[in-house]
N, C-alpha and C positions, 0 to 999 in steps of 0.2 A: 504494500500500500504506500502510495506517495502522498504526502501532505505538504501543501505550500500555502503561503498567505499572500499571494500576489493577485492583483486584478489587472485587466487590460488597461494600459496607460500608466501603470505604476513605474517609477524610476528605480533601477537597480544599480547600485554603486559597485565599483570594483571590489572584489573580495567579500561582498555582503552575502550572508547566509539567508536563504529565503525559503527553505523547505527541508524535508527529511524523507528518506526512503526507509520504510519500516519493514520488518519481518523478512529481510532478504529479497525484497522486490528487485526487479531488474529495471534499469533505465537505459534507453537508447539515446546517445548523444550524437547529434548531427554536426559535422564540422566540414568546412570547405576542403577540397582536395589539396590546396596549397599549404595546409597546416602541417608543420613538422611535429609528428607525434613523439612523445617521450615515453609512452607506455605500450605494452604489448597486449594482444588479445588474451583474455583470461587472467591478467595480472590483477591483484588486489590493489585498490586505490583507496585513499582516505581523504574525505572532504576537508578542504582548507589546508591540506598538507601536500598532496600529490599534484605536481604540475603535469597536466595531461598532454599539453602541446604548446607550441608557440606560433603566432601569426608572423608572417613576413613583415618587415617594416612598412611596406606599401599598404598592407591591410590593417595594421595595428590601429585600434581606435585611440584617439587622443584622450584617454581617460586619465583623470587625476582626482585627488580627493575632492576637488571643487567642481569637477565635471562628471556627470554620470557616464557609465560605461555603456548602458543600454536602456531601452524602454521596452517593457513587456508588451507583446502583441499577441493577438489571437492566433494560435497555432492549431486549432482544432481541425482545420481543413488540410493541414500538412500531411503528406504521406509518411508512413513509418519507414524507418531504414533499419535493416538487419544485415548482419554479416553473412556472407555466403560461405565462409570458411567453416570447415568442420573440426 
């Protein structure tokens, strides 16, 4: 079960925690192909500790403590992405 406290239009700051995955639930993370991943499939990661990947300088958002990193948008129509690797 995934619980989060965001609504469409809410601002999310860099490093802000906004939810929790409970009871061993799975979460799919969609990233652009240009992201340099720091983790491998099946690797255990920890929220707020594990750096999953890095954006190239051309794609990095200009986020700072005074500027939000992102705004929440409605993703209910987005397709799910699953790894085809076994």
